[in-house]
LOVOTOR-686886 format. One record per atom (N, C-alpha, C, O): residue in one letter; x, y, z. Coordinates in steps of 0.2 Angstrom, whole numbers, padded with zeros to 4 digits, always signed. Layout:
BEGIN
AXYZ;...
***
This chain:
BEGIN
X+0342+0590+0520;X+0346+0583+0517;X+0351+0587+0516;X+0352+0592+0513;X+0357+0583+0518;X+0364+0586+0517;X+0369+0584+0509;X+0371+0578+0507;X+0370+0589+0506;X+0373+0588+0500;X+0381+0586+0502;X+0385+0587+0507;X+0382+0583+0496;X+0391+0580+0499;X+0395+0581+0492;X+0393+0579+0487;X+0401+0586+0494;X+0405+0589+0491;X+0405+0583+0484;X+0402+0578+0482;X+0409+0586+0481;X+0409+0582+0473;X+0417+0579+0476;X+0418+0573+0474;X+0422+0581+0480;X+0427+0577+0481;X+0423+0572+0488;X+0426+0566+0488;X+0419+0572+0491;X+0418+0570+0496;X+0416+0560+0493;X+0418+0554+0495;X+0409+0564+0486;X+0408+0558+0484;X+0412+0554+0479;X+0412+0549+0476;X+0416+0558+0478;X+0424+0555+0474;X+0427+0548+0478;X+0428+0542+0475;X+0428+0551+0486;X+0431+0548+0489;X+0428+0541+0490;X+0432+0536+0489;X+0421+0540+0492;X+0415+0536+0492;X+0415+0531+0488;X+0413+0526+0490;X+0416+0534+0481;X+0417+0529+0473;X+0421+0524+0474;X+0420+0519+0474;X+0429+0528+0476;X+0434+0523+0477;X+0439+0520+0481;X+0444+0519+0480;X+0432+0519+0490;X+0433+0517+0496;X+0435+0511+0495;X+0441+0509+0497;X+0429+0505+0490;X+0430+0499+0491;X+0438+0496+0488;X+0441+0491+0490;X+0438+0499+0482;X+0444+0500+0478;X+0450+0499+0482;X+0453+0494+0482;X+0452+0504+0485;X+0458+0506+0487;X+0459+0500+0493;X+0464+0499+0496;X+0454+0497+0495;X+0452+0492+0503;X+0457+0487+0500;X+0462+0485+0504;X+0455+0484+0493;X+0458+0479+0490;X+0465+0480+0485;X+0469+0476+0484;X+0465+0487+0485;X+0472+0488+0479;X+0478+0484+0482;X+0477+0483+0488;X+0482+0482+0478;X+0488+0483+0481;X+0495+0490+0482;X+0493+0495+0481;X+0499+0488+0484;X+0501+0494+0488;X+0504+0497+0482;X+0504+0503+0484;X+0506+0497+0478;X+0509+0500+0472;X+0502+0505+0468;X+0502+0511+0468;X+0497+0500+0467;X+0492+0505+0467;X+0489+0510+0472;X+0484+0513+0470;X+0491+0511+0478;X+0488+0513+0481;X+0494+0522+0481;X+0494+0528+0483;X+0499+0517+0477;X+0506+0522+0477;X+0503+0527+0472;X+0502+0533+0473;X+0500+0523+0464;X+0499+0527+0459;X+0492+0533+0460;X+0490+0538+0457;X+0490+0530+0465;X+0482+0535+0468;X+0487+0541+0472;X+0485+0546+0471;X+0491+0541+0476;X+0496+0546+0480;X+0498+0551+0475;X+0497+0557+0475;X+0502+0548+0471;X+0507+0551+0467;X+0502+0556+0462;X+0505+0561+0459;X+0493+0554+0460;X+0489+0559+0455;X+0488+0562+0460;X+0489+0568+0459;X+0487+0561+0466;X+0481+0567+0470;X+0487+0572+0475;X+0487+0578+0477;X+0492+0568+0474;X+0495+0572+0479;X+0502+0576+0475;X+0508+0573+0474;X+0499+0582+0471;X+0502+0585+0467;X+0512+0586+0469;X+0517+0584+0466;X+0512+0590+0474;X+0520+0592+0477;X+0520+0591+0483;X+0518+0594+0488;X+0523+0584+0481;X+0523+0578+0486;X+0530+0583+0490;X+0535+0586+0487;X+0528+0583+0498;X+0536+0583+0505;X+0540+0580+0500;X+0539+0576+0496;X+0545+0583+0502;X+0553+0579+0498;X+0555+0574+0502;X+0560+0570+0500;X+0553+0573+0510;X+0554+0568+0513;X+0549+0560+0513;X+0550+0554+0516;X+0543+0563+0509;X+0540+0557+0508;X+0542+0553+0501;X+0542+0547+0501;X+0545+0556+0495;X+0545+0554+0490;X+0550+0547+0490;X+0549+0543+0486;X+0555+0545+0495;X+0557+0540+0492;X+0556+0535+0495;X+0559+0529+0494;X+0551+0538+0500;X+0546+0530+0502;X+0539+0529+0499;X+0537+0523+0498;X+0537+0534+0495;X+0532+0535+0489;X+0536+0529+0482;X+0533+0524+0480;X+0542+0531+0479;X+0546+0528+0476;X+0547+0521+0476;X+0548+0518+0470;X+0548+0518+0485;X+0548+0513+0486;X+0541+0509+0487;X+0541+0503+0487;X+0535+0513+0488;X+0529+0510+0488;X+0526+0507+0483;X+0521+0504+0484;X+0531+0510+0476;X+0528+0505+0469;X+0531+0500+0467;X+0531+0499+0461;X+0536+0497+0472;X+0541+0491+0471;X+0535+0485+0476;X+0536+0479+0477;X+0530+0488+0479;X+0525+0485+0485;X+0521+0480+0482;X+0521+0481+0476;X+0517+0475+0484;X+0510+0473+0481;X+0508+0474+0490;X+0504+0478+0492;X+0511+0469+0495;X+0507+0471+0500;X+0511+0473+0507;X+0517+0474+0505;X+0511+0474+0511;X+0513+0476+0517;X+0520+0474+0520;X+0524+0477+0524;X+0521+0466+0517;X+0524+0460+0520;X+0530+0460+0514;X+0535+0457+0516;X+0530+0464+0505;X+0534+0463+0502;X+0539+0465+0505;X+0538+0469+0510;X+0546+0462+0502;X+0552+0465+0503;X+0554+0472+0497;X+0550+0472+0492;X+0558+0476+0498;X+0560+0481+0497;X+0569+0480+0501;X+0572+0481+0506;X+0572+0478+0494;X+0581+0478+0496;X+0580+0475+0502;X+0576+0470+0502;X+0584+0479+0508;X+0583+0474+0515;X+0579+0477+0521;X+0581+0478+0527;X+0572+0478+0517;X+0566+0481+0523;X+0560+0479+0519;X+0560+0477+0513;X+0554+0479+0524;X+0549+0477+0519;X+0543+0483+0521;X+0544+0486+0525;X+0540+0482+0517;X+0531+0486+0517;X+0532+0489+0523;X+0531+0495+0524;X+0532+0485+0528;X+0530+0488+0536;X+0539+0492+0539;X+0540+0493+0545;X+0542+0493+0535;X+0548+0495+0536;X+0546+0502+0534;X+0545+0506+0538;X+0544+0505+0527;X+0542+0509+0522;X+0539+0512+0522;X+0540+0518+0521;X+0531+0510+0523;X+0525+0511+0524;X+0526+0518+0530;X+0524+0524+0529;X+0528+0515+0538;X+0527+0520+0541;X+0534+0528+0542;X+0534+0533+0545;X+0537+0526+0539;X+0540+0533+0536;X+0538+0535+0529;X+0542+0539+0527;X+0534+0534+0527;X+0530+0536+0520;X+0525+0541+0527;X+0525+0547+0527;X+0521+0538+0531;X+0516+0542+0533;X+0519+0547+0537;X+0515+0551+0538;X+0524+0548+0540;X+0527+0551+0545;X+0527+0556+0540;X+0524+0561+0542;X+0530+0556+0535;X+0534+0562+0532;X+0528+0565+0527;X+0529+0570+0524;X+0521+0563+0527;X+0515+0565+0524;X+0510+0568+0525;X+0505+0568+0521;X+0512+0571+0532;X+0506+0576+0536;X+0507+0583+0532;X+0504+0588+0534;X+0510+0583+0527;X+0507+0589+0526;X+0499+0586+0520;X+0494+0590+0518;X+0500+0582+0519;X+0494+0579+0514;X+0488+0579+0518;X+0488+0577+0524;X+0483+0583+0514;X+0477+0583+0518;X+0473+0582+0513;X+0475+0583+0507;X+0467+0581+0516;X+0460+0581+0512;X+0456+0574+0512;X+0460+0569+0513;X+0451+0573+0511;X+0447+0565+0513;X+0452+0561+0507;X+0456+0557+0509;X+0452+0562+0502;X+0456+0557+0498;X+0463+0555+0503;X+0462+0549+0504;X+0468+0557+0505;X+0471+0559+0510;X+0470+0553+0515;X+0473+0548+0515;X+0465+0558+0519;X+0462+0552+0525;X+0460+0544+0523;X+0462+0539+0525;X+0457+0545+0519;X+0457+0538+0517;X+0462+0535+0513;X+0460+0529+0513;X+0466+0536+0510;X+0473+0531+0510;X+0477+0531+0514;X+0479+0526+0514;X+0479+0535+0520;X+0481+0535+0524;X+0479+0529+0529;X+0482+0525+0533;X+0473+0531+0527;X+0469+0526+0536;X+0470+0520+0532;X+0472+0515+0536;X+0469+0518+0526;X+0470+0511+0525;X+0477+0509+0526;X+0479+0503+0527;X+0481+0513+0525;X+0486+0511+0525;X+0490+0509+0531;X+0494+0504+0532;X+0488+0514+0537;X+0488+0510+0542;X+0484+0506+0547;X+0486+0506+0553;X+0478+0503+0544;X+0476+0499+0544;X+0478+0492+0541;X+0477+0487+0545;X+0480+0491+0536;X+0484+0485+0534;X+0491+0485+0537;X+0492+0479+0540;X+0495+0488+0539;X+0500+0488+0544;X+0498+0485+0552;X+0502+0481+0555;X+0492+0487+0555;X+0488+0485+0560;X+0488+0478+0562;X+0490+0475+0567;X+0486+0475+0555;X+0488+0468+0552;X+0493+0464+0555;X+0495+0458+0553;
***
């Protein structure tokens, strides 16, 4: 019998929540989880607080423009929660 780490159980418990959460709620989760974000990701993370969906407008762009830039600058954020959230953002962009 394989025992799961506390982090793995925590990720499993919020997986369904993340899959239906608006982008600004996901941004809040990122802020809570990523204690020292890479400086290049910060402006895109801040912009994500204004988004509901990937098609939501932000100034002259949409989430489809902002989220890929965030993901490109979030490569130093690692771990089970990072994989879950980045995977969800990529899935939404693919729709």
